[in-house]
N, C-alpha and C positions, 0 to 999 in steps of 0.2 A: 820133500814129499814128491813122489813121482807123478807123472802125468795122469795115470789111471786113478790114483787115490784123489787127486785134485778134482777130476771130473766127477767122481763118485760123491765127494763132499759137496760139490756144487749142486748136484742132482738132489742130494738128501736135504740140503738147505732150502732149495726150491720147493720140494715136496712138503716140507714142514711149513713153509710160508703159505702154500696153497691151503693146507689143512687148517692153519690158524685163521686165515681169512674166510674160510668156509663155515666157521662157527656161527650159529644163529644168535640173533639178538632178540630179546623180548619186545613185544609191542610197547611203545612209549606212551606213558599216560598223557603227556602233553599233545602227542599226535593223535590221540583218540578223542580229544575234545572237539566237538563240532565248532566250526568257525562262525557260521551264521545259522541261527535257528529262528523259526517262527513258532513261538510256544503258546500263544493265546493269552490266557489269564496269568496274572502274577498274583501268588497267594501271600498274604501278610502273616505268614506262619513260619515256624521253624521245622526243619526236617533233619533226621539222622539217616545216613546211608550205610547199608550193610551189603556186602557182596560175598558170593560163594561160587564154587563150581569151576573156578579158573585153575590154572597150573603154571608153575614156574617153567621157564625155558631152560632146558639142560644144554650143556656144551654141544652135544651131538644130536640135539633135538631140533625140531622146526619151531618157528616163532609161535609163542603162546601168549595168552593174556593172563597175567597174575591178578589175583583177587585185589591186592593192594593198589595196583596200577588202575584197574577198572574203577575202584572206589574213588581214587583221586580224580580220575577223568570225569566221573559223574558229578562229584562235588564241584569241580571247576566249572563244568557246564552249567550247573544250577546257579552258581554265583554269577557267572558271566551273563546268563539269560535273565537273572533276577526272578526265576520261577518261584522261589521261596524267599522270604525276607532274610533268613539266616540258615546256614548249615551248622548243625551241632556236631562237634567232634567226640564228645564223651557221652555221658548219660543225659537223658532228657530229650527235649524236642516235642513239638506238637504232633508230628508224624514221623513214621519210620518207613523208609523206602528200602526194600530188600530186593536186590537184583542177583539172579542166579544164572550162571552160564549153563545151559542145557546141552548145547552141542556147538563145536567149532570144527567145521569140515574144511579141510585144506587139501589142495591137490599136491601130488608128489613130484610132478614134472610137468614141463610145458613152457611155452613162450608167453602165454597169457595165464595168469593165476587168478581164479575167482574163489574167494573164501566165503563160505556161508556161516552165519552165526545166529543161533537162537538162544534168547534169554527169557527168563520168567521174571516179570516185574510185579511186585506186590507192595501196595501202599496201605499202611495201617494207621488209623488215628489212635494215638496213644491213650487218650483220656478214657476210652471205652473199649479199646482193642478191636474196633470195628474195621473190617477189611473194606477199604474204599474202592480199590482197583486191584484186580488180578488179571494180568494180561501176558500172553506170549508175544514176544517181539522178534520177528525174523528180519534179517538184513543180509546184504552181500556187499563185497568190495572186490574190485578187479584192478590188477596192476599188470602192465605190459612191459615189454622190453624197452619201450620208450620211457617208462617210469624209472626202470633200473635194469641194467644189463645183467648184474649178478642175481642169480635166482633166489638166494636166501634173502637178499634185500627186497626183491620184488614180492616175495611171500610176506615179509613183515609189512610192507606197504599195503598189501591187500588185506591183511589182518586188521591193520589200523583203520583203513577205509570202512571195513565192515563194522567195526566197533563204533566209529563216528556216526555212521547211519543208524545203528542200533540205539545209541544214546539219544540221538535227535528224535527218533520215532517215539521212544519211551517217555522222554520229557514232554513231547508234544501231546501225548495221551493224557499226561497229568495236567497240562495247561488247559485241557478241554473240560476238566472236572469243576464242579461247584463245591469248593471245600468250605467248611465252617469252622 
């Protein structure tokens, strides 16, 4: 192999490595679970969680929140905080919590990324289908170069921070309710 081909191969290999490392990763459900929450009341009832409005993260897309990951994060936060006695995975449950992602606004460039998330939370009592709470929850999360040098990692961190704050606010609102 001559010197020109060797340099070309090296440059091509480096370009592929950069492209592969630039692929976005989705928000992690474990990193969306709030670590410390003040929720108020703990309810001796069961709840089923439903999520919608999220989207998967594509290979050339920026970090998104998938419905399944949001659902797992909310369920884990409920269990961790003991907001409800149990989380029902299948059918049943005393209450149904539906959380829909309304908007996820992400920056495209910058050194500091602030992500804004809006969700719609609806808590329904299953025995009579009464809507107990309907609330829009807005949150934001910021990540800087100090958090991560690589922009796609910084964006994912900001998305996860925004989701953590959103889940914390939504569960706190439920903790303020008098459920029967």
